[in-house]
C-alpha positions as CSV (number, residue, x, y, z in Angstrom):
1,X,0.0,0.0,0.0
2,X,2.8,2.4,0.9
3,X,4.6,1.7,-2.3
4,X,1.5,2.4,-4.3
5,X,1.0,5.8,-2.6
6,X,4.7,6.7,-3.1
7,X,4.4,5.7,-6.8
8,X,1.3,7.9,-7.2
9,X,3.0,10.9,-5.5
10,X,6.1,10.5,-7.8
11,X,3.9,10.2,-10.8
12,X,1.9,13.3,-9.8
13,X,5.1,15.3,-9.2
14,X,6.5,14.3,-12.6
15,X,3.3,15.4,-14.3
16,X,3.3,18.7,-12.4
17,X,6.9,19.5,-13.2
18,X,6.5,18.6,-16.8
19,X,3.4,20.8,-17.1
20,X,5.1,23.7,-15.4
21,X,8.3,23.2,-17.5
22,X,6.4,23.2,-20.7
23,X,4.5,26.4,-19.7
24,X,7.7,28.1,-18.7
25,X,9.4,27.2,-22.0
26,X,6.4,28.4,-24.0
27,X,6.4,31.8,-22.1
28,X,10.1,32.2,-22.7
29,X,9.7,31.4,-26.4
30,X,6.8,33.9,-26.8
31,X,8.6,36.7,-25.0
32,X,12.2,36.3,-25.9
33,X,12.1,34.5,-29.2
34,X,11.6,36.1,-32.6
35,X,7.9,35.4,-32.3
36,X,7.9,37.5,-29.1
37,X,8.8,40.7,-31.1
38,X,6.1,39.8,-33.7
39,X,3.6,39.1,-31.0
40,X,4.3,42.4,-29.3
41,X,4.0,44.3,-32.6
42,X,0.7,42.6,-33.4
43,X,-0.6,43.4,-29.9
44,X,0.4,47.0,-30.2
45,X,-1.3,47.3,-33.6
46,X,-4.5,45.6,-32.5
47,X,-4.7,47.7,-29.3
48,X,-4.4,50.9,-31.4
49,X,-7.0,49.5,-33.8
50,X,-9.3,48.6,-30.9
51,X,-9.0,52.0,-29.3
52,X,-9.9,53.7,-32.6
53,X,-13.0,51.5,-33.0
54,X,-14.1,52.3,-29.5
55,X,-13.5,56.0,-29.9
56,X,-15.5,56.0,-33.1
57,X,-18.4,54.2,-31.4
58,X,-18.4,56.6,-28.5
59,X,-18.5,59.7,-30.6
């Protein structure tokens, strides 16, 4: 019984570390990779576009 619990805890810890590691790697790629610059540029352009649309609707 104790071995089964220990095995489950190890399995859960491995899954958790793998999930966190993949998320961390994805965040690094999105922010510091070449796609990070493109993503920031798209975000900037869409935010200006969104602001213009909202201003036109309010006036």
